[in-house]
Structure formats: structure tokens, C-alpha cells
ZAZAMAR-649163 format. One record per residue (C-alpha): residue number from 1; residue in three letters; chain; x, y, z. Coordinates in Angstrom, 1 decimal. Layout:
N
NUM, ALA, A, X, Y, Z
...
//
This chain:
233
1, MET, A, 13.1, 5.9, -11.1
2, GLU, A, 15.9, 4.2, -9.1
3, ASP, A, 17.0, 1.4, -11.0
4, TYR, A, 16.7, -1.8, -8.8
5, GLU, A, 15.6, -5.4, -9.5
6, SER, A, 13.0, -6.0, -7.3
7, ALA, A, 10.9, -3.9, -5.4
8, VAL, A, 10.5, -5.9, -2.4
9, ARG, A, 13.2, -8.7, -1.5
10, LEU, A, 12.5, -10.6, 1.5
11, ARG, A, 15.4, -12.5, 2.8
12, ASP, A, 14.6, -15.3, 5.7
13, VAL, A, 12.6, -12.6, 7.3
14, GLY, A, 10.9, -13.5, 11.0
15, LYS, A, 9.3, -11.2, 13.1
16, LEU, A, 8.4, -11.9, 16.9
17, TYR, A, 6.2, -10.3, 19.2
18, ARG, A, 6.5, -10.4, 22.9
19, MET, A, 3.2, -10.6, 24.9
20, GLY, A, 3.7, -10.6, 28.0
21, ASP, A, 6.5, -13.4, 29.3
22, VAL, A, 5.0, -15.2, 25.8
23, THR, A, 7.2, -14.8, 22.3
24, VAL, A, 4.7, -14.7, 19.5
25, GLU, A, 6.5, -16.1, 16.2
26, GLY, A, 4.1, -13.7, 13.5
27, LEU, A, 6.1, -14.5, 10.8
28, ARG, A, 9.2, -17.4, 9.9
29, ASP, A, 11.6, -17.8, 6.9
30, ILE, A, 10.0, -15.5, 4.8
31, THR, A, 11.9, -15.5, 1.4
32, PHE, A, 10.4, -14.4, -2.0
33, ASP, A, 10.4, -11.0, -4.2
34, ILE, A, 8.0, -9.1, -5.6
35, ARG, A, 8.1, -7.7, -8.8
36, ARG, A, 8.1, -3.9, -9.8
37, ARG, A, 4.9, -2.6, -11.6
38, THR, A, 2.9, -5.2, -10.8
39, PHE, A, 0.0, -6.0, -8.6
40, THR, A, 1.1, -8.6, -6.0
41, VAL, A, -1.9, -10.1, -3.8
42, ILE, A, -1.3, -11.3, -0.5
43, VAL, A, -3.9, -13.9, 0.8
44, GLY, A, -4.2, -16.2, 3.8
45, PRO, A, -6.8, -17.0, 6.4
46, SER, A, -6.9, -14.2, 9.5
47, GLY, A, -4.4, -14.6, 11.8
48, SER, A, -1.9, -16.0, 8.8
49, GLY, A, 0.2, -12.9, 9.3
50, LYS, A, -0.8, -11.0, 6.2
51, THR, A, -0.7, -7.5, 7.9
52, THR, A, 2.5, -8.3, 9.9
53, LEU, A, 4.3, -8.7, 6.4
54, LEU, A, 2.3, -5.8, 5.0
55, ASN, A, 3.7, -3.2, 8.0
56, LEU, A, 7.1, -4.9, 7.5
57, ILE, A, 6.8, -3.9, 3.8
58, GLY, A, 5.6, -0.7, 4.7
59, CYS, A, 8.2, 0.4, 7.1
60, ILE, A, 5.6, 0.9, 10.0
61, ASP, A, 7.7, -2.5, 11.5
62, THR, A, 11.3, -4.1, 11.5
63, PRO, A, 12.0, -8.0, 10.7
64, THR, A, 13.4, -9.4, 14.1
65, THR, A, 15.6, -11.9, 11.7
66, GLY, A, 16.8, -11.9, 7.8
67, ARG, A, 17.2, -9.2, 5.4
68, LEU, A, 14.3, -6.9, 4.0
69, ASP, A, 14.9, -4.6, 0.9
70, VAL, A, 12.3, -2.1, 0.2
71, CYS, A, 12.5, 0.1, -3.0
72, GLY, A, 16.7, -1.6, -3.4
73, HIS, A, 17.2, -0.1, 0.1
74, ASP, A, 18.1, -2.2, 3.1
75, ILE, A, 16.0, -1.2, 6.2
76, ALA, A, 17.7, -2.6, 8.5
77, PRO, A, 20.4, 0.4, 9.0
78, LEU, A, 17.5, 3.1, 9.5
79, ARG, A, 16.4, 4.4, 12.7
80, ASP, A, 13.2, 6.1, 13.7
81, ASN, A, 13.5, 9.5, 11.6
82, PRO, A, 15.3, 8.3, 8.6
83, LEU, A, 13.1, 5.1, 8.6
84, SER, A, 9.9, 7.8, 8.7
85, ASP, A, 11.2, 10.0, 6.3
86, PHE, A, 12.0, 6.9, 3.7
87, ARG, A, 8.4, 5.9, 4.3
88, ALA, A, 7.0, 9.2, 3.4
89, ARG, A, 8.9, 9.4, 0.0
90, LYS, A, 8.6, 6.4, -0.9
91, ILE, A, 5.5, 4.3, 0.0
92, GLY, A, 1.5, 5.1, -0.3
93, PHE, A, -1.1, 3.8, 1.8
94, ILE, A, -4.7, 2.5, 1.0
95, PHE, A, -6.9, 1.2, 4.1
96, GLN, A, -10.1, -0.7, 4.2
97, ASN, A, -11.8, 2.0, 6.4
98, PHE, A, -10.0, 5.0, 3.8
99, ASN, A, -8.6, 6.6, 7.0
100, LEU, A, -9.3, 10.1, 5.4
101, VAL, A, -9.1, 13.2, 7.9
102, PRO, A, -12.9, 13.8, 8.5
103, VAL, A, -12.4, 17.9, 8.8
104, LEU, A, -10.6, 18.3, 5.7
105, SER, A, -12.1, 18.6, 2.7
106, ALA, A, -11.4, 16.1, -0.2
107, TYR, A, -8.5, 18.4, -1.7
108, GLU, A, -7.1, 19.0, 1.7
109, ASN, A, -6.9, 15.2, 2.1
110, VAL, A, -4.9, 14.5, -0.9
111, GLU, A, -2.8, 17.4, -0.4
112, HIS, A, -1.8, 16.5, 3.0
113, PRO, A, 1.1, 14.0, 1.8
114, LEU, A, 2.9, 16.9, -0.1
115, LEU, A, 2.5, 19.4, 3.1
116, LEU, A, 4.4, 16.4, 4.8
117, THR, A, 7.3, 16.3, 2.2
118, GLY, A, 8.1, 20.3, 2.0
119, VAL, A, 6.5, 20.3, -1.5
120, THR, A, 5.7, 23.8, -2.8
121, ALA, A, 2.4, 25.5, -2.8
122, GLY, A, 2.3, 25.6, -6.8
123, GLU, A, 3.3, 22.1, -7.5
124, ARG, A, 0.5, 21.0, -4.2
125, ARG, A, -1.8, 22.5, -6.3
126, GLU, A, -1.2, 21.3, -9.6
127, ARG, A, -0.1, 17.7, -8.4
128, THR, A, -3.5, 17.4, -6.1
129, MET, A, -5.5, 18.6, -8.7
130, THR, A, -4.2, 16.3, -11.4
131, MET, A, -4.5, 13.4, -9.0
132, LEU, A, -8.4, 14.4, -8.3
133, GLU, A, -8.8, 14.6, -11.9
134, ALA, A, -7.6, 11.7, -12.4
135, VAL, A, -9.9, 9.5, -9.9
136, GLY, A, -13.0, 11.4, -11.0
137, LEU, A, -13.3, 13.9, -8.3
138, ALA, A, -12.4, 17.2, -9.0
139, ASP, A, -15.8, 18.3, -9.4
140, HIS, A, -15.8, 17.2, -5.6
141, ARG, A, -12.6, 18.5, -4.2
142, ARG, A, -14.5, 20.9, -1.6
143, HIS, A, -16.5, 17.9, 0.0
144, ARG, A, -15.7, 16.3, 3.7
145, PRO, A, -15.5, 12.7, 3.7
146, ASN, A, -19.1, 12.5, 5.1
147, GLN, A, -20.5, 14.1, 2.2
148, LEU, A, -19.0, 11.6, 0.0
149, SER, A, -20.0, 7.8, -1.1
150, GLY, A, -17.5, 4.8, 0.2
151, GLY, A, -16.3, 4.5, -3.3
152, GLN, A, -15.6, 7.9, -3.8
153, ARG, A, -14.0, 7.8, -0.3
154, GLN, A, -12.0, 5.2, -1.4
155, ARG, A, -11.0, 7.0, -4.8
156, VAL, A, -10.2, 10.0, -2.6
157, ALA, A, -7.7, 7.7, -0.5
158, ILE, A, -5.9, 6.1, -4.0
159, ALA, A, -5.5, 10.1, -5.1
160, ARG, A, -3.6, 10.8, -1.6
161, ALA, A, -1.8, 7.4, -1.8
162, LEU, A, -0.3, 8.0, -5.3
163, VAL, A, -0.1, 12.4, -5.1
164, LYS, A, 3.5, 11.9, -3.7
165, ASN, A, 4.6, 9.5, -6.8
166, PRO, A, 5.4, 6.6, -4.7
167, GLU, A, 7.5, 3.5, -5.6
168, LEU, A, 5.2, 1.4, -3.9
169, VAL, A, 1.6, 1.5, -2.8
170, LEU, A, 0.3, -0.7, 0.0
171, ALA, A, -3.5, -1.8, 0.0
172, ASP, A, -4.9, -2.9, 3.1
173, GLU, A, -8.5, -4.9, 1.6
174, PRO, A, -8.9, -1.9, -0.2
175, THR, A, -12.2, -3.2, -1.2
176, ALA, A, -13.3, -4.7, 2.1
177, ASN, A, -16.1, -2.3, 2.7
178, LEU, A, -17.6, -1.6, -0.8
179, ASP, A, -20.5, -3.5, -2.4
180, SER, A, -19.4, -5.8, -5.7
181, ARG, A, -19.7, -3.2, -8.2
182, THR, A, -18.0, -0.3, -6.5
183, GLY, A, -15.2, -2.8, -5.6
184, GLN, A, -14.8, -4.1, -9.1
185, GLN, A, -14.7, 0.1, -10.1
186, ILE, A, -12.2, 0.6, -7.7
187, ILE, A, -10.0, -2.2, -9.0
188, ASP, A, -10.4, -1.1, -12.3
189, LEU, A, -9.2, 2.5, -11.1
190, MET, A, -6.1, 1.2, -9.3
191, ARG, A, -5.1, -0.9, -12.3
192, ASP, A, -5.5, 2.0, -14.6
193, MET, A, -3.3, 4.2, -12.0
194, GLN, A, -0.8, 1.8, -11.8
195, ALA, A, -0.6, 1.2, -15.6
196, ARG, A, -0.3, 5.1, -16.0
197, LEU, A, 2.4, 5.8, -12.9
198, HIS, A, 4.3, 2.3, -13.3
199, THR, A, 3.7, 2.0, -9.6
200, THR, A, 3.9, -1.3, -7.7
201, PHE, A, 0.9, -2.3, -5.7
202, ILE, A, 0.8, -4.6, -3.2
203, PHE, A, -2.6, -5.8, -1.5
204, SER, A, -3.7, -7.9, 1.5
205, SER, A, -7.2, -9.2, 0.4
206, HIS, A, -9.7, -11.8, 0.5
207, ASP, A, -12.0, -10.1, -2.4
208, PRO, A, -11.9, -12.9, -5.3
209, GLN, A, -12.2, -9.6, -7.7
210, VAL, A, -8.5, -8.5, -6.2
211, MET, A, -7.4, -11.9, -6.5
212, GLU, A, -8.5, -12.2, -10.4
213, HIS, A, -6.6, -8.7, -11.4
214, ALA, A, -3.3, -10.1, -9.7
215, ASP, A, 0.0, -10.6, -11.6
216, ASP, A, 1.6, -12.4, -8.5
217, THR, A, -0.1, -14.0, -5.5
218, VAL, A, 1.5, -14.9, -2.1
219, THR, A, -0.2, -17.4, 0.2
220, ILE, A, 0.7, -17.2, 3.6
221, ARG, A, -0.7, -19.6, 6.5
222, ASP, A, 0.9, -19.7, 10.2
223, GLY, A, 3.4, -16.9, 9.4
224, ALA, A, 5.0, -19.2, 6.6
225, VAL, A, 4.8, -18.2, 2.7
226, VAL, A, 3.4, -21.6, 1.7
227, ASP, A, 2.5, -20.9, -2.1
228, LEU, A, 3.5, -18.3, -4.9
229, GLU, A, 1.6, -17.9, -8.1
230, ARG, A, 3.2, -15.9, -11.0
231, SER, A, 1.8, -14.5, -14.2
232, ALA, A, 4.0, -14.9, -17.4
233, ALA, A, 4.5, -11.0, -18.0
//
């Protein structure tokens, strides 16, 4: 992995949106670092700016003001194609609704990011099966999403996010559609994968189970960071 101090650095970051004739301030004066190889959870009430912040960190959107460094790179100079390429190589995503392709098997869903980044067929097979085995779904590799339980679908989504060896994994309410037992299993799996692969995980979540496992917790309200708690690790 590249040598950089923080997985994410935000300095005076703001985000403005135009809604008709009105300018809406989504984020304001956001300044903090996200440590590498940790579980960081972003918490806050609905409408506080959590999703906007995740979209900026995930290079889905860009700041209006301030500086954002992701994986040691200043994002501002990157335009659409270079930004898409950076996102494809560096960042994995896990969503509460799984976002699997319904017509593809579990194997094909996990393999798909590797097709987009030009990985050879032999390496695709090896990496896809390694990930399916890691999440306990090698025997279900031919199943489509509608043949899998919610927990199994989220395991496929985790494997898909990690198969390209990203520096960051962003998870938007990853346990929201799971019962508490399955949610705990998914958290344990993500924690295990994070320790094994040294990946930085960044969550938005209201789930107390997720928050209990956080190394760092960022609380956001009305578009601003109001608290940052870090573990001693």
C-alpha cells in the first residue's frame, strides 16, 4: 500500500447545492482526519450531512470549498474520467440495499469490479473465489441474489467491495435491512476482513452494534462535525 499518513484528510471542506433559486449548505467547515486501517463510524440525525460526507469521501461528488485528500491524493484536480478511475481502483462500496445485479450470480457480482479494471481472466477467477470463500459463500457462487437471504446478499456485497483490494471501503447503513443477529455476523465479518486485509472501513450508521465496534466515531449535525471520539489504538 502507498505510504500516506491518513486515509482521508478534510480541511475546511464545504458543500453547497443549488435547489432552484435557493442555495443549500450541505456541509460546512469540515476538518478532521480518518486514520488508516480503522473502523470509523459517521453518526448523526437524518439530514445532518452524513450521506453528503460519504459521497465526498467516495469521490462520487466534489467539495465546493476546502481541500479533500483521499488515499494521499488531492481530489480537486481530478476531472470526471480520472476521478472515476481513481474511485474504481481505490474505493469499495457496501450499501444497505446491497445493490447487486439481479441477473448475475453471486460469482458474477463479485467478479464484476475486476472486469471494469482490466484484470486478466485467470486472476479474476482466483480473486473472486478467494473472496467468496472468505465470506463463506463459495458453495452459493451460482445463486442469483433472489436465491440468497439478506445476510448472504450482504456477504456478496462485502466480497464485491473487497475483491479489488481497495484502500477504503465505504458502507452506508450496511446492517439497516438485517435482523440484529445477522447484522452482528456481518459486523464480525467486516471486522475480520478489515484486520486481514488492512483496509480502512468508513460507515454511516444508526446501528448501536456498528457503533460499539467503531475505532473512531464522528458525530455530524446540521452539516458540521460536533464531536470526534477516537480509541486509544
